[in-house]
BADRENGU-68606 format. One record per residue (C-alpha): residue number from 0; residue in one letter; x negated, y negated, z negated. Coordinates in Angstrom, 2 decimals. Layout:
REM BADRENGU-68606
<rec k="NUM" r="A" east="X" north="Y" up="Z"/>
...
REM end
This chain:
REM BADRENGU-68606
<rec k="0" r="M" east="-21.25" north="-26.22" up="-5.23"/>
<rec k="1" r="A" east="-19.74" north="-22.56" up="-7.27"/>
<rec k="2" r="R" east="-15.91" north="-22.13" up="-6.89"/>
<rec k="3" r="D" east="-13.81" north="-19.38" up="-8.96"/>
<rec k="4" r="T" east="-10.75" north="-18.32" up="-7.98"/>
<rec k="5" r="V" east="-8.00" north="-17.04" up="-9.87"/>
<rec k="6" r="E" east="-5.38" north="-14.43" up="-8.38"/>
<rec k="7" r="L" east="-1.81" north="-13.61" up="-10.36"/>
<rec k="8" r="G" east="1.59" north="-11.50" up="-9.56"/>
<rec k="9" r="V" east="4.66" north="-10.08" up="-10.05"/>
<rec k="10" r="G" east="6.40" north="-7.62" up="-7.82"/>
<rec k="11" r="I" east="9.32" north="-5.48" up="-8.16"/>
<rec k="12" r="D" east="10.67" north="-2.69" up="-6.22"/>
<rec k="13" r="Y" east="13.47" north="-0.73" up="-6.80"/>
<rec k="14" r="G" east="14.78" north="2.53" up="-4.76"/>
<rec k="15" r="Y" east="18.86" north="2.44" up="-3.97"/>
<rec k="16" r="R" east="20.39" north="5.14" up="-1.87"/>
<rec k="17" r="G" east="17.68" north="5.50" up="0.26"/>
<rec k="18" r="W" east="16.70" north="2.05" up="0.74"/>
<rec k="19" r="V" east="13.82" north="0.96" up="-1.32"/>
<rec k="20" r="P" east="13.78" north="-3.53" up="-1.26"/>
<rec k="21" r="V" east="10.73" north="-5.04" up="-2.37"/>
<rec k="22" r="A" east="9.69" north="-8.60" up="-3.74"/>
<rec k="23" r="Q" east="6.70" north="-9.94" up="-5.07"/>
<rec k="24" r="L" east="5.35" north="-13.83" up="-6.22"/>
<rec k="25" r="N" east="1.69" north="-14.50" up="-6.15"/>
<rec k="26" r="Q" east="-0.53" north="-17.19" up="-6.88"/>
<rec k="27" r="T" east="-4.04" north="-18.16" up="-6.16"/>
<rec k="28" r="F" east="-6.00" north="-20.89" up="-7.86"/>
<rec k="29" r="V" east="-9.05" north="-22.98" up="-6.67"/>
<rec k="30" r="L" east="-10.88" north="-23.76" up="-9.95"/>
<rec k="31" r="R" east="-13.56" north="-26.53" up="-9.71"/>
<rec k="32" r="N" east="-12.79" north="-27.39" up="-5.89"/>
<rec k="33" r="A" east="-14.77" north="-30.63" up="-4.22"/>
<rec k="34" r="T" east="-13.82" north="-29.83" up="-0.49"/>
<rec k="35" r="S" east="-10.88" north="-29.10" up="1.67"/>
<rec k="36" r="L" east="-10.18" north="-25.94" up="2.07"/>
<rec k="37" r="L" east="-7.01" north="-24.08" up="4.11"/>
<rec k="38" r="V" east="-6.55" north="-22.52" up="1.04"/>
<rec k="39" r="P" east="-5.06" north="-25.53" up="-1.12"/>
<rec k="40" r="D" east="-6.22" north="-25.42" up="-4.82"/>
<rec k="41" r="V" east="-2.62" north="-24.05" up="-5.74"/>
<rec k="42" r="E" east="-0.86" north="-21.48" up="-3.07"/>
<rec k="43" r="T" east="2.56" north="-19.60" up="-4.04"/>
<rec k="44" r="R" east="3.30" north="-16.84" up="-2.15"/>
<rec k="45" r="L" east="6.68" north="-15.25" up="-2.16"/>
<rec k="46" r="L" east="6.87" north="-11.41" up="-0.31"/>
<rec k="47" r="F" east="9.97" north="-9.87" up="-0.07"/>
<rec k="48" r="G" east="10.63" north="-6.58" up="1.96"/>
<rec k="49" r="I" east="12.99" north="-3.67" up="2.69"/>
<rec k="50" r="R" east="12.77" north="0.01" up="3.80"/>
<rec k="51" r="R" east="14.91" north="3.14" up="4.92"/>
<rec k="52" r="D" east="14.45" north="6.72" up="5.78"/>
<rec k="53" r="F" east="16.43" north="7.92" up="8.13"/>
<rec k="54" r="L" east="16.76" north="11.74" up="9.58"/>
<rec k="55" r="A" east="14.73" north="13.53" up="6.59"/>
<rec k="56" r="D" east="12.52" north="11.13" up="6.77"/>
<rec k="57" r="R" east="11.47" north="11.31" up="10.45"/>
<rec k="58" r="V" east="12.01" north="7.81" up="11.42"/>
<rec k="59" r="A" east="11.65" north="4.98" up="9.00"/>
<rec k="60" r="A" east="12.96" north="1.46" up="9.47"/>
<rec k="61" r="E" east="10.93" north="-1.41" up="7.86"/>
<rec k="62" r="L" east="11.14" north="-5.60" up="7.42"/>
<rec k="63" r="A" east="8.88" north="-7.93" up="5.25"/>
<rec k="64" r="A" east="7.68" north="-11.38" up="5.59"/>
<rec k="65" r="V" east="5.60" north="-13.73" up="2.73"/>
<rec k="66" r="Q" east="6.83" north="-17.53" up="2.45"/>
<rec k="67" r="E" east="4.14" north="-19.96" up="1.61"/>
<rec k="68" r="I" east="5.37" north="-22.73" up="-0.64"/>
<rec k="69" r="E" east="2.72" north="-25.51" up="-0.80"/>
<rec k="70" r="R" east="1.43" north="-25.78" up="2.94"/>
<rec k="71" r="G" east="4.34" north="-23.35" up="4.59"/>
<rec k="72" r="Y" east="3.62" north="-21.01" up="6.50"/>
<rec k="73" r="T" east="5.61" north="-17.49" up="7.02"/>
<rec k="74" r="T" east="4.93" north="-14.58" up="8.94"/>
<rec k="75" r="A" east="7.00" north="-11.54" up="9.07"/>
<rec k="76" r="L" east="6.60" north="-7.69" up="10.63"/>
<rec k="77" r="G" east="9.60" north="-5.96" up="11.32"/>
<rec k="78" r="R" east="8.97" north="-2.07" up="12.50"/>
<rec k="79" r="A" east="10.41" north="1.48" up="13.54"/>
<rec k="80" r="T" east="8.89" north="4.78" up="12.62"/>
<rec k="81" r="L" east="8.89" north="7.93" up="14.42"/>
<rec k="82" r="A" east="7.01" north="11.09" up="13.22"/>
<rec k="83" r="V" east="7.33" north="12.94" up="16.21"/>
<rec k="84" r="S" east="5.19" north="15.79" up="14.29"/>
<rec k="85" r="D" east="3.92" north="16.44" up="11.31"/>
<rec k="86" r="H" east="0.72" north="14.95" up="13.37"/>
<rec k="87" r="L" east="1.70" north="12.53" up="16.37"/>
<rec k="88" r="R" east="3.74" north="8.95" up="14.84"/>
<rec k="89" r="L" east="5.50" north="6.71" up="17.26"/>
<rec k="90" r="R" east="5.79" north="2.93" up="15.87"/>
<rec k="91" r="L" east="6.98" north="-0.14" up="17.65"/>
<rec k="92" r="G" east="7.05" north="-3.65" up="15.94"/>
<rec k="93" r="Y" east="6.36" north="-7.25" up="15.65"/>
<rec k="94" r="L" east="4.24" north="-9.34" up="14.03"/>
<rec k="95" r="M" east="5.75" north="-13.18" up="13.76"/>
<rec k="96" r="I" east="3.58" north="-15.79" up="12.95"/>
<rec k="97" r="A" east="4.54" north="-19.49" up="11.92"/>
<rec k="98" r="G" east="3.13" north="-22.50" up="10.07"/>
<rec k="99" r="T" east="0.77" north="-25.81" up="10.72"/>
<rec k="100" r="R" east="-2.40" north="-25.39" up="11.44"/>
<rec k="101" r="R" east="-4.13" north="-26.38" up="7.83"/>
<rec k="102" r="S" east="-2.22" north="-23.58" up="6.56"/>
<rec k="103" r="L" east="-3.94" north="-19.81" up="5.86"/>
<rec k="104" r="I" east="-2.20" north="-17.91" up="8.19"/>
<rec k="105" r="G" east="-0.37" north="-21.02" up="10.52"/>
<rec k="106" r="Q" east="-4.40" north="-21.40" up="12.19"/>
<rec k="107" r="Y" east="-2.89" north="-18.26" up="14.26"/>
<rec k="108" r="H" east="0.54" north="-19.30" up="14.75"/>
<rec k="109" r="D" east="-0.06" north="-18.38" up="18.96"/>
<rec k="110" r="N" east="-0.76" north="-14.82" up="17.73"/>
<rec k="111" r="D" east="2.85" north="-13.63" up="17.59"/>
<rec k="112" r="E" east="2.57" north="-10.23" up="18.93"/>
<rec k="113" r="A" east="5.22" north="-7.01" up="19.64"/>
<rec k="114" r="F" east="3.05" north="-3.96" up="19.38"/>
<rec k="115" r="V" east="3.77" north="-0.21" up="20.56"/>
<rec k="116" r="Q" east="1.26" north="2.13" up="18.64"/>
<rec k="117" r="L" east="0.91" north="6.30" up="19.43"/>
<rec k="118" r="R" east="-1.08" north="7.64" up="16.41"/>
<rec k="119" r="Y" east="-2.17" north="11.32" up="16.31"/>
<rec k="120" r="S" east="-3.92" north="12.58" up="12.73"/>
<rec k="121" r="Y" east="-5.34" north="15.92" up="12.21"/>
REM end
């Protein structure tokens, strides 16, 4: 059976004294759905994030979270980035995943992770 989906969203961001907060609301509608999916027929997600650069844009701190309403999953990401040089970047962070196994993100709920990334670009 063919299914159609429609996704729409609205968001806002605004820079204020070096801080950049972001808020976004997205909805996904699955039309003509006769089977049970991890994405319900209507899914509403709220995203909140904030970012701040320090020390002439050499250090950045970010925090973002997504909350899904209908099935109740949450994911959040916090990270700090240090630009060691124009070519070398060091990033430390933590990814949190929470929710029921019957949700799109919650099926991975045992996969929280802390991470370190060293990136060289040329």
